[in-house]
OpenMM code with the backbone's topology and positions (N, CA, C; nanometers):
from openmm import Vec3, app, unit

residues = "ARG VAL ARG ASN VAL SER ALA TYR ILE MET GLY LEU CYS ARG LYS ARG GLY GLY PRO ALA SER GLY GLY SER PHE GLY GLY ILE VAL GLY ASP ALA ASP ALA ASP HIS ARG ASP MET ASP PRO GLY VAL ARG ALA LYS PHE GLU GLU LEU ILE SER THR GLY VAL LEU PRO GLN HIS GLY LEU ASP ALA ARG ALA MET PHE ALA LEU LYS SER MET HIS PRO LYS GLU ALA ILE GLU SER LEU ASP GLU LEU ALA ARG SER GLU PRO GLY ARG VAL ARG ASN LEU SER ALA TYR PHE MET GLY LEU ALA ARG SER ARG SER ARG HIS".split()
positions = [
    Vec3(7.2282, 12.9457, 9.2188),
    Vec3(7.2081, 12.8065, 9.1831),
    Vec3(7.3224, 12.7236, 9.2401),
    Vec3(7.2896, 12.6153, 9.3083),
    Vec3(7.3883, 12.5264, 9.3696),
    Vec3(7.4105, 12.4070, 9.2769),
    Vec3(7.5358, 12.3858, 9.2341),
    Vec3(7.5659, 12.2733, 9.1452),
    Vec3(7.5874, 12.1442, 9.2215),
    Vec3(7.6527, 12.1523, 9.3356),
    Vec3(7.6811, 12.0327, 9.4147),
    Vec3(7.6086, 12.0460, 9.5482),
    Vec3(7.4889, 11.9931, 9.5551),
    Vec3(7.4045, 12.0081, 9.6737),
    Vec3(7.4701, 11.9440, 9.7960),
    Vec3(7.5293, 11.8269, 9.7799),
    Vec3(7.5933, 11.7589, 9.8936),
    Vec3(7.7050, 11.8436, 9.9523),
    Vec3(7.7900, 11.8982, 9.8674),
    Vec3(7.9001, 11.9827, 9.9156),
    Vec3(7.8455, 12.1077, 9.9838),
    Vec3(7.7402, 12.1646, 9.9290),
    Vec3(7.6787, 12.2832, 9.9885),
    Vec3(7.6271, 12.2528, 10.1293),
    Vec3(7.5574, 12.1408, 10.1442),
    Vec3(7.5030, 12.1033, 10.2746),
    Vec3(7.6151, 12.0727, 10.3729),
    Vec3(7.7185, 12.0038, 10.3276),
    Vec3(7.8310, 11.9739, 10.4159),
    Vec3(7.8984, 12.1031, 10.4612),
    Vec3(7.9088, 12.2008, 10.3731),
    Vec3(7.9650, 12.3307, 10.4105),
    Vec3(7.8818, 12.3992, 10.5167),
    Vec3(7.7503, 12.3926, 10.5026),
    Vec3(7.6619, 12.4501, 10.6043),
    Vec3(7.6800, 12.3794, 10.7382),
    Vec3(7.6913, 12.2480, 10.7345),
    Vec3(7.7123, 12.1719, 10.8585),
    Vec3(7.8426, 12.2119, 10.9254),
    Vec3(7.9483, 12.2291, 10.8454),
    Vec3(8.0770, 12.2695, 10.9010),
    Vec3(8.0660, 12.4047, 10.9708),
    Vec3(7.9960, 12.4983, 10.9062),
    Vec3(7.9814, 12.6317, 10.9637),
    Vec3(7.9006, 12.6284, 11.0925),
    Vec3(7.8059, 12.5388, 11.1025),
    Vec3(7.7159, 12.5340, 11.2178),
    Vec3(7.7619, 12.4342, 11.3242),
    Vec3(7.8742, 12.3661, 11.3013),
    Vec3(7.9254, 12.2731, 11.4014),
    Vec3(7.8575, 12.1381, 11.4003),
    Vec3(7.8016, 12.0977, 11.2877),
    Vec3(7.7339, 11.9694, 11.2761),
    Vec3(7.8321, 11.8574, 11.2519),
    Vec3(7.7832, 11.7437, 11.2042),
    Vec3(7.8688, 11.6262, 11.1883),
    Vec3(7.9856, 11.6474, 11.0935),
    Vec3(7.9736, 11.7350, 10.9963),
    Vec3(8.0839, 11.7574, 10.9026),
    Vec3(8.2011, 11.8271, 10.9697),
    Vec3(8.1785, 11.8885, 11.0842),
    Vec3(8.2882, 11.9534, 11.1554),
    Vec3(8.3314, 11.8714, 11.2763),
    Vec3(8.2886, 11.7455, 11.2808),
    Vec3(8.3259, 11.6591, 11.3915),
    Vec3(8.2267, 11.6641, 11.5045),
    Vec3(8.1099, 11.7198, 11.4789),
    Vec3(8.0058, 11.7286, 11.5803),
    Vec3(7.9601, 11.5907, 11.6243),
    Vec3(7.8741, 11.5859, 11.7235),
    Vec3(7.8413, 11.4573, 11.7829),
    Vec3(7.7136, 11.3942, 11.7318),
    Vec3(7.6377, 11.4601, 11.6445),
    Vec3(7.5148, 11.3965, 11.5974),
    Vec3(7.5345, 11.3417, 11.4576),
    Vec3(7.4898, 11.2199, 11.4367),
    Vec3(7.5013, 11.1591, 11.3045),
    Vec3(7.6302, 11.0830, 11.2868),
    Vec3(7.6424, 11.0170, 11.1719),
    Vec3(7.7612, 10.9382, 11.1435),
    Vec3(7.8176, 10.9666, 11.0071),
    Vec3(7.8002, 11.0875, 10.9582),
    Vec3(7.8483, 11.1208, 10.8246),
    Vec3(7.9995, 11.1217, 10.8201),
    Vec3(8.0608, 11.1811, 10.9192),
    Vec3(8.2057, 11.1926, 10.9234),
    Vec3(8.2579, 11.0901, 11.0219),
    Vec3(8.3731, 11.0282, 10.9900),
    Vec3(8.4297, 10.9280, 11.0779),
    Vec3(8.4573, 10.9821, 11.2173),
    Vec3(8.4179, 10.9107, 11.3171),
    Vec3(8.4464, 10.9455, 11.4558),
    Vec3(8.5771, 10.8773, 11.4915),
    Vec3(8.6767, 10.9560, 11.5287),
    Vec3(8.8107, 10.9027, 11.5517),
    Vec3(8.8110, 10.7929, 11.6570),
    Vec3(8.7244, 10.8021, 11.7570),
    Vec3(8.7232, 10.7010, 11.8624),
    Vec3(8.6554, 10.5725, 11.8174),
    Vec3(8.5452, 10.5841, 11.7432),
    Vec3(8.4658, 10.4666, 11.7075),
    Vec3(8.5152, 10.3972, 11.5820),
    Vec3(8.5587, 10.4715, 11.4829),
    Vec3(8.5887, 10.4132, 11.3525),
    Vec3(8.7237, 10.3442, 11.3420),
    Vec3(8.8132, 10.3665, 11.4339),
    Vec3(8.9456, 10.3075, 11.4162),
    Vec3(8.9764, 10.1930, 11.5111),
    Vec3(8.8807, 10.1525, 11.5919),
    Vec3(8.9066, 10.0431, 11.6860),
    Vec3(8.9321, 9.9101, 11.6168),
    Vec3(8.8699, 9.8873, 11.5017),
    Vec3(8.8861, 9.7590, 11.4343),
    Vec3(8.9958, 9.7610, 11.3276),
    Vec3(9.0850, 9.8581, 11.3331),
    Vec3(9.1974, 9.8655, 11.2395),
    Vec3(9.3112, 9.7752, 11.2854),
    Vec3(9.3989, 9.7457, 11.1920),
    Vec3(9.5248, 9.6800, 11.2250),
    Vec3(9.5962, 9.7664, 11.3295),
    Vec3(9.6583, 9.7066, 11.4313),
    Vec3(9.7224, 9.7856, 11.5376),
    Vec3(9.8268, 9.8862, 11.4869),
    Vec3(9.9050, 9.8488, 11.3863),
    Vec3(10.0052, 9.9410, 11.3313),
    Vec3(9.9408, 10.0585, 11.2593),
    Vec3(9.8355, 10.0300, 11.1850),
    Vec3(9.7625, 10.1353, 11.1134),
    Vec3(9.6951, 10.2270, 11.2156),
    Vec3(9.6353, 10.1676, 11.3180),
    Vec3(9.5689, 10.2463, 11.4222),
    Vec3(9.6685, 10.3393, 11.4913),
    Vec3(9.7878, 10.2885, 11.5210),
    Vec3(9.8898, 10.3709, 11.5874),
    Vec3(9.9287, 10.4895, 11.4997),
    Vec3(9.9474, 10.4653, 11.3712),
    Vec3(9.9837, 10.5731, 11.2788),
    Vec3(9.8697, 10.6738, 11.2671),
    Vec3(9.7460, 10.6240, 11.2571),
    Vec3(9.6283, 10.7095, 11.2462),
    Vec3(9.6168, 10.7990, 11.3693),
    Vec3(9.6312, 10.7395, 11.4881),
    Vec3(9.6225, 10.8160, 11.6128),
    Vec3(9.7360, 10.9171, 11.6248),
    Vec3(9.8539, 10.8804, 11.5736),
    Vec3(9.9675, 10.9730, 11.5737),
    Vec3(9.9357, 11.0965, 11.4887),
    Vec3(9.8751, 11.0744, 11.3717),
    Vec3(9.8419, 11.1869, 11.2843),
    Vec3(9.7363, 11.2772, 11.3480),
    Vec3(9.6460, 11.2202, 11.4239),
    Vec3(9.5469, 11.3024, 11.4944),
    Vec3(9.6149, 11.3801, 11.6073),
    Vec3(9.6985, 11.3127, 11.6846),
    Vec3(9.7616, 11.3785, 11.8000),
    Vec3(9.8607, 11.4875, 11.7583),
    Vec3(9.9210, 11.4748, 11.6400),
    Vec3(10.0151, 11.5769, 11.5937),
    Vec3(9.9459, 11.6871, 11.5143),
    Vec3(9.8153, 11.6729, 11.4921),
    Vec3(9.7413, 11.7775, 11.4228),
    Vec3(9.7389, 11.7658, 11.2722),
    Vec3(9.7984, 11.6594, 11.2176),
    Vec3(9.7932, 11.6392, 11.0727),
    Vec3(9.6489, 11.6119, 11.0307),
    Vec3(9.5797, 11.5309, 11.1094),
    Vec3(9.4377, 11.5030, 11.0868),
    Vec3(9.3563, 11.5721, 11.1951),
    Vec3(9.2357, 11.6167, 11.1610),
    Vec3(9.1496, 11.6753, 11.2639),
    Vec3(9.1037, 11.5676, 11.3628),
    Vec3(9.0494, 11.6086, 11.4755),
    Vec3(9.0060, 11.5148, 11.5796),
    Vec3(8.9052, 11.4122, 11.5283),
    Vec3(8.8203, 11.4493, 11.4336),
    Vec3(8.7214, 11.3532, 11.3828),
    Vec3(8.7804, 11.2585, 11.2787),
    Vec3(8.9080, 11.2739, 11.2459),
    Vec3(8.9734, 11.1820, 11.1539),
    Vec3(8.9352, 11.2051, 11.0093),
    Vec3(8.8983, 11.0996, 10.9406),
    Vec3(8.8615, 11.1041, 10.7998),
    Vec3(8.7129, 11.0754, 10.7847),
    Vec3(8.6575, 11.1072, 10.6683),
    Vec3(8.5156, 11.0779, 10.6485),
    Vec3(8.4952, 10.9273, 10.6317),
    Vec3(8.3701, 10.8861, 10.6279),
    Vec3(8.3357, 10.7430, 10.6295),
    Vec3(8.3956, 10.6670, 10.5113),
    Vec3(8.3927, 10.7265, 10.3925),
    Vec3(8.4483, 10.6563, 10.2752),
    Vec3(8.5987, 10.6372, 10.2885),
    Vec3(8.6676, 10.7407, 10.3343),
    Vec3(8.8127, 10.7298, 10.3507),
    Vec3(8.8478, 10.6300, 10.4607),
    Vec3(8.7680, 10.6275, 10.5680),
    Vec3(8.7925, 10.5302, 10.6742),
    Vec3(8.7725, 10.3875, 10.6229),
    Vec3(8.6694, 10.3679, 10.5425),
    Vec3(8.6451, 10.2354, 10.4853),
    Vec3(8.7623, 10.1949, 10.3965),
    Vec3(8.8105, 10.2879, 10.3140),
    Vec3(8.9251, 10.2595, 10.2268),
    Vec3(9.0487, 10.2260, 10.3102),
    Vec3(9.0727, 10.3035, 10.4164),
    Vec3(9.1882, 10.2797, 10.5026),
    Vec3(9.1827, 10.1408, 10.5644),
    Vec3(9.0660, 10.1031, 10.6154),
    Vec3(9.0507, 9.9711, 10.6784),
    Vec3(9.0599, 9.8574, 10.5779),
    Vec3(9.0280, 9.8852, 10.4512),
    Vec3(9.0281, 9.7818, 10.3482),
    Vec3(9.1673, 9.7578, 10.2899),
    Vec3(9.2577, 9.8495, 10.3125),
    Vec3(9.3918, 9.8388, 10.2544),
    Vec3(9.4774, 9.7393, 10.3324),
    Vec3(9.5767, 9.6840, 10.2649),
    Vec3(9.6791, 9.6028, 10.3317),
    Vec3(9.7494, 9.6950, 10.4311),
    Vec3(9.7801, 9.6486, 10.5528),
    Vec3(9.8398, 9.7361, 10.6551),
    Vec3(9.9638, 9.8132, 10.6077),
    Vec3(10.0521, 9.7472, 10.5331),
    Vec3(10.1725, 9.8160, 10.4856),
    Vec3(10.1366, 9.9324, 10.3939),
    Vec3(10.0421, 9.9094, 10.3018),
    Vec3(9.9995, 10.0157, 10.2099),
    Vec3(9.9250, 10.1261, 10.2844),
    Vec3(9.8462, 10.0894, 10.3836),
    Vec3(9.7730, 10.1886, 10.4619),
    Vec3(9.8699, 10.2806, 10.5362),
    Vec3(9.9722, 10.2226, 10.5981),
    Vec3(10.0713, 10.3026, 10.6706),
    Vec3(10.1494, 10.3916, 10.5751),
    Vec3(10.1864, 10.3378, 10.4587),
    Vec3(10.2569, 10.4186, 10.3591),
    Vec3(10.1699, 10.5348, 10.3114),
    Vec3(10.0409, 10.5100, 10.2930),
    Vec3(9.9496, 10.6155, 10.2500),
    Vec3(9.9345, 10.7218, 10.3580),
    Vec3(9.9245, 10.6788, 10.4842),
    Vec3(9.9160, 10.7751, 10.5939),
    Vec3(10.0450, 10.8564, 10.6065),
    Vec3(10.1606, 10.7908, 10.5836),
    Vec3(10.2884, 10.8634, 10.5845),
    Vec3(10.2901, 10.9690, 10.4744),
    Vec3(10.2420, 10.9321, 10.3565),
    Vec3(10.2381, 11.0270, 10.2450),
    Vec3(10.1421, 11.1420, 10.2761),
    Vec3(10.0306, 11.1109, 10.3395),
    Vec3(9.9360, 11.2144, 10.3812),
    Vec3(10.0035, 11.3105, 10.4789),
    Vec3(10.0836, 11.2569, 10.5698),
    Vec3(10.1535, 11.3397, 10.6680),
    Vec3(10.2559, 11.4312, 10.6016),
    Vec3(10.3118, 11.3893, 10.4886),
    Vec3(10.4109, 11.4701, 10.4178),
    Vec3(10.3482, 11.5783, 10.3298),
    Vec3(10.2175, 11.5758, 10.3142),
    Vec3(10.1519, 11.6746, 10.2289),
    Vec3(10.1652, 11.8136, 10.2905),
    Vec3(10.1612, 11.9139, 10.2049),
    Vec3(10.1715, 12.0511, 10.2525),
    Vec3(10.0414, 12.0894, 10.3232),
    Vec3(10.0489, 12.1270, 10.4516),
    Vec3(9.9279, 12.1514, 10.5297),
    Vec3(9.8303, 12.2527, 10.4694),
    Vec3(9.8780, 12.3632, 10.4193),
    Vec3(9.7889, 12.4647, 10.3659),
    Vec3(9.7385, 12.4353, 10.2260),
    Vec3(9.7998, 12.3397, 10.1603),
    Vec3(9.7672, 12.3105, 10.0207),
    Vec3(9.6501, 12.2129, 10.0065),
    Vec3(9.6347, 12.1210, 10.1009),
    Vec3(9.5299, 12.0194, 10.0930),
    Vec3(9.4099, 12.0662, 10.1745),
    Vec3(9.2992, 12.0941, 10.1057),
    Vec3(9.1795, 12.1423, 10.1753),
    Vec3(9.0921, 12.0276, 10.2237),
    Vec3(9.0851, 11.9198, 10.1481),
    Vec3(8.9999, 11.8074, 10.1837),
    Vec3(9.0886, 11.6844, 10.2045),
    Vec3(9.1279, 11.6602, 10.3278),
    Vec3(9.2198, 11.5498, 10.3572),
    Vec3(9.1612, 11.4137, 10.3227),
    Vec3(9.0309, 11.3971, 10.3415),
    Vec3(8.9683, 11.2686, 10.3091),
    Vec3(8.9756, 11.2412, 10.1598),
    Vec3(8.9458, 11.3407, 10.0785),
    Vec3(8.9528, 11.3240, 9.9327),
    Vec3(9.0973, 11.3003, 9.8889),
    Vec3(9.1906, 11.3712, 9.9496),
    Vec3(9.3317, 11.3525, 9.9176),
    Vec3(9.3748, 11.2099, 9.9519),
    Vec3(9.3315, 11.1630, 10.0698),
    Vec3(9.3645, 11.0261, 10.1092),
    Vec3(9.3046, 10.9252, 10.0112),
    Vec3(9.1821, 10.9486, 9.9669),
    Vec3(9.1188, 10.8582, 9.8697),
    Vec3(9.2020, 10.8510, 9.7422),
    Vec3(9.2561, 10.9633, 9.6992),
    Vec3(9.3444, 10.9636, 9.5824),
    Vec3(9.4693, 10.8812, 9.6065),
    Vec3(9.5271, 10.8939, 9.7258),
    Vec3(9.6454, 10.8141, 9.7606),
    Vec3(9.6114, 10.6655, 9.7603),
    Vec3(9.4967, 10.6316, 9.8171),
    Vec3(9.4540, 10.4908, 9.8241),
    Vec3(9.4314, 10.4360, 9.6844),
    Vec3(9.3677, 10.5143, 9.5985),
    Vec3(9.3445, 10.4683, 9.4595),
    Vec3(9.4757, 10.4480, 9.3855),
    Vec3(9.5703, 10.5387, 9.4030),
    Vec3(9.6976, 10.5245, 9.3322),
    Vec3(9.7750, 10.4023, 9.3823),
    Vec3(9.7650, 10.3721, 9.5105),
    Vec3(9.8329, 10.2531, 9.5648),
    Vec3(9.7672, 10.1251, 9.5160),
    Vec3(9.6351, 10.1274, 9.4987),
    Vec3(9.5655, 10.0056, 9.4555),
    Vec3(9.5962, 9.9727, 9.3091),
    Vec3(9.6382, 10.0722, 9.2335),
    Vec3(9.6711, 10.0496, 9.0916),
    Vec3(9.8083, 9.9879, 9.0733),
    Vec3(9.8959, 10.0047, 9.1733),
    Vec3(10.0347, 9.9562, 9.1583),
    Vec3(10.0533, 9.8189, 9.2135),
] * unit.nanometer
topology = app.Topology()
chain = topology.addChain("A")
for resn in residues:
    res = topology.addResidue(resn, chain)
    for name in ("N", "CA", "C"):
        topology.addAtom(name, app.Element.getBySymbol(name[0]), res)
């Protein structure tokens, strides 16, 4: 019995190389090239740095996290990305969900 159908399907997509793994069909996961063009230049530079250094995967963050990133004040967005970069690599399994938590905590302060 599957309790979380969405997570189950996303896991299958990841295993098969679909959009959840950065594949080219669909728009479920943020495309690093398309989704960050309309960001603040400073935020975009930090985002691209995290991709180029391997902190973020090539496909970047999922659509919800990308929307949250673009909606944040540039200073808060950069601070959140810096905090994401400081996270322990093996400890965080879902970077998009972790980023959403960072964004929520910043919006409360």
